[in-house]
C-alpha positions in Angstrom: 92.2 181.7 25.7 88.4 180.6 26.1 87.0 177.7 27.9 86.7 175.4 24.9 90.3 176.2 23.7 91.7 175.6 27.2 89.7 172.4 27.8 90.9 170.9 24.5 94.5 171.9 24.6 97.4 170.0 26.2 97.4 167.2 28.5 93.8 166.6 29.9 95.4 165.1 33.0 97.9 167.8 33.7 97.7 168.4 37.5 98.7 172.0 37.1 95.8 172.7 34.8 93.6 170.6 37.3 94.7 172.8 40.3 93.9 175.9 38.3 90.4 174.6 37.3 89.8 173.7 41.1 90.8 177.2 42.2 88.6 178.8 39.6 85.6 176.7 40.6 86.1 177.7 44.3 86.8 181.2 43.6 83.8 181.5 41.3 81.6 180.8 44.3 83.5 182.7 46.9 84.9 179.5 48.6 88.1 178.4 49.9 89.0 174.5 49.7 91.5 173.2 52.2 92.7 169.8 53.3 91.8 169.1 57.0 94.1 167.5 59.6 93.0 167.9 63.2 90.4 166.2 65.4 88.7 169.6 65.8 88.4 170.0 62.2 87.1 166.5 61.8 84.6 167.1 64.5 83.1 170.1 62.3 82.8 167.7 59.3 80.8 165.1 61.6 78.5 167.9 62.7 78.1 169.1 58.9 77.3 165.5 57.9 74.9 165.1 60.8 72.9 168.1 59.6 72.8 166.8 56.0 71.9 163.3 56.5 70.5 163.3 60.1 71.8 159.6 60.8 70.8 157.5 63.6 73.6 157.5 66.3 74.8 154.1 65.3 75.0 155.0 61.6 77.2 158.1 61.1 78.6 158.6 57.5 82.0 158.8 59.1 83.6 159.5 62.4 86.3 161.9 63.5 88.6 159.1 64.6 88.4 157.4 61.1 89.2 160.6 59.4 92.2 161.0 61.6 93.3 157.5 60.7 92.7 158.1 56.9 94.7 161.3 56.7 97.6 159.8 58.8 97.6 157.0 56.2 97.7 159.2 53.2 94.0 159.5 52.5 92.0 162.6 51.7 89.7 164.9 53.7 89.0 168.4 52.6 86.5 171.1 53.6 84.9 173.9 51.7 84.7 177.2 53.6 82.7 180.2 53.1 84.7 182.5 55.3 85.1 180.8 58.5 82.0 178.5 57.9 82.4 174.9 56.8 79.9 174.4 54.0 81.1 171.2 52.4 83.4 168.3 53.1 84.8 165.1 51.2 86.5 162.0 52.5 88.3 159.6 50.4 90.7 156.7 50.7 93.3 155.0 48.5 91.9 152.1 46.5 92.8 149.3 44.1 94.5 149.2 41.9 97.2 150.3 44.2 98.9 153.5 43.0 96.2 154.3 40.6 92.8 155.0 42.3 91.2 156.9 45.0 87.7 156.0 46.3 85.6 158.9 47.6 83.7 157.6 50.4 81.4 160.7 51.2 81.0 164.2 50.1 78.4 166.6 51.3 77.7 170.2 50.8 75.1 172.9 51.9 76.1 175.7 49.5 75.8 175.9 45.7 78.9 175.2 44.0 80.6 173.7 47.0 80.2 170.0 45.8 81.7 170.8 42.4 84.7 172.7 43.9 85.4 169.9 46.3 85.4 167.3 43.5 87.8 169.4 41.4 90.1 170.0 44.3 89.9 166.1 44.9 90.8 165.5 41.3 93.8 167.8 41.4 94.9 166.1 44.7 94.7 162.7 43.0 96.6 163.8 39.8 99.3 165.4 41.8 99.9 162.0 43.4 100.1 160.1 40.1 96.4 158.6 40.4 94.3 158.4 37.2 90.8 157.6 38.6 88.4 158.3 41.4 85.6 156.0 42.2 82.4 156.5 44.2 78.9 155.2 44.7 75.7 157.0 44.4 71.9 156.2 44.5 70.8 155.7 40.9 67.3 157.0 41.7 68.5 160.5 42.9 68.2 162.4 39.5 70.1 165.5 40.8 73.0 163.4 41.8 73.1 161.5 38.4 73.2 164.7 36.6 76.0 166.1 38.7 78.0 163.0 38.5 77.5 162.0 34.9 76.9 165.5 33.2 78.8 168.1 35.3 81.7 165.8 36.3 81.7 163.4 33.2 82.1 160.3 35.4 80.5 157.2 34.2 78.7 154.2 36.0 80.5 150.9 35.6 78.7 148.5 38.0 75.2 148.2 39.5 75.2 147.3 43.1 72.0 146.1 44.6 71.3 146.9 48.4 75.0 147.8 48.7 75.0 149.2 52.1 72.0 147.1 53.5 69.8 149.1 55.8 70.8 152.6 56.2 69.7 154.6 59.4 69.4 158.1 58.2 66.6 160.6 57.1 67.6 160.4 53.5 67.8 156.6 52.9 65.4 155.3 55.6 62.8 152.8 54.4 64.5 152.1 51.0 66.9 149.5 49.8 70.5 150.9 49.3 71.0 150.2 45.5 74.1 152.0 44.3 76.0 152.3 41.0 79.8 152.6 41.1 80.8 155.8 39.3 84.2 155.9 37.7 85.9 159.2 37.2 88.7 158.9 34.6 90.9 162.0 35.5 92.8 162.2 32.4 89.8 161.7 30.0 89.4 164.8 27.7 85.6 164.8 28.6 86.4 165.1 32.2 88.8 167.9 31.6 86.2 169.8 29.7 83.7 169.2 32.3 85.9 170.5 34.9 86.3 173.6 32.9 82.5 174.2 33.0 81.4 172.4 30.0 78.9 169.6 30.9 78.9 166.3 29.2 76.2 165.1 27.0 76.3 161.8 25.3 76.0 161.8 21.5 73.5 158.8 21.5 70.9 160.7 23.8 69.1 162.4 20.8 68.3 159.1 18.9 67.7 156.9 21.9 64.4 155.2 22.6 62.8 154.6 26.1 63.6 151.4 27.9 62.0 152.6 31.1 59.5 155.6 31.2 57.2 157.4 33.5 53.5 157.2 33.2 51.3 158.8 35.7 54.2 159.0 38.2 55.1 155.4 37.9 57.8 153.3 36.1 56.8 151.6 32.8 59.3 149.1 31.4 59.4 149.1 27.5 61.6 147.6 24.8 65.3 147.4 25.7 66.4 145.9 22.4 67.2 149.4 20.7 70.9 150.2 20.1 70.6 153.3 22.3 68.0 153.4 25.1 67.0 155.7 27.8 66.2 154.6 31.4 64.2 157.3 33.3 64.3 158.1 37.0 61.7 159.9 39.1 62.0 163.7 39.4 62.4 163.7 43.3 62.6 160.1 44.8 63.4 161.5 48.3 60.0 163.3 48.4 58.3 160.2 46.8 59.6 158.0 49.7 57.9 160.1 52.2 54.6 160.7 50.1 54.1 157.4 48.2 56.6 154.8 49.5 55.2 152.0 47.4 55.7 154.1 44.3 59.3 154.7 45.4 59.7 151.1 45.8 58.3 150.4 42.4 60.9 152.7 40.9 63.7 151.1 42.9 62.9 147.7 41.4 62.2 148.9 38.0 65.6 150.6 37.8 67.3 147.7 39.3 65.8 145.3 36.8 66.2 147.7 33.6 69.4 149.7 34.3 71.0 146.8 36.4 70.0 144.3 33.8 71.3 146.2 30.9 74.6 146.8 32.6 74.8 143.2 33.6 74.5 142.4 29.9 77.6 144.5 29.2 75.8 147.6 27.7 77.7 150.7 28.8 75.9 153.7 30.5 77.2 156.6 28.3 75.8 159.5 30.1 72.8 161.2 31.6 70.4 163.6 29.8 66.9 164.8 30.2 66.4 162.9 33.5 67.4 159.5 31.9 70.4 157.3 31.9 71.7 156.8 28.3 72.7 153.2 27.6 74.4 152.1 24.5 75.3 149.2 22.4 77.0 146.2 24.0 80.6 146.0 23.4 81.7 143.2 21.1 84.3 142.3 23.7 81.9 142.3 26.8 81.3 139.1 28.4 
């Protein structure tokens, strides 16, 4: 059975198939994914995340003590290992609606493929416990994260959250407002099952869409948002832009907030991410 056949066959939310997909993703990169349980393991996660985000001492992404509490209460903490080396980790907690959702608080990785393998492990873990969706937030300006979340995983944004975390004291987010979108990963969606089998999702409306926010000479330019399908561009590398041209990065932040956030507030769905742009569809007749 080839990938297309397997991804389209049977129950897309089958936890046994999800576990096989997760194992294949890890094995394909020579990785091992395992749940973590001890303070010593959690301390390794803290050191890994410190290396990725370089936070101020008062602003760690997560502490060892919190991970201990989360796992004791039934939450999720897992690591990706290359041999004995920890190269990625994810932390998540049970969320509303009770018995149906997991919220992924933070995932970080320093090896190609480790983030994808971790998310597939997390999906299988959730399905095995009867959960049907995983949510997380991400910065809408970071193009590679948007591609990973919406194309590679086939999650979709369902809420725009301006300055969600307030000031963040780390090397990645410093000097910028912490706008986020809430991604929702519907674990039994056939598109998600296909993505987890290595078939990235591209929305059908991408090809005929017109630009609502475009890039000209490195800066954002807002255009007509009235077309049925529109594209909202983001910069190629906002993290470098924050360092080299902070005012331009700020202009992008507010343009994406106004255009993407505005469209979402009107009830227009983000249907995917393609060519460095969010694809936004027609307003649902039942929205609002």
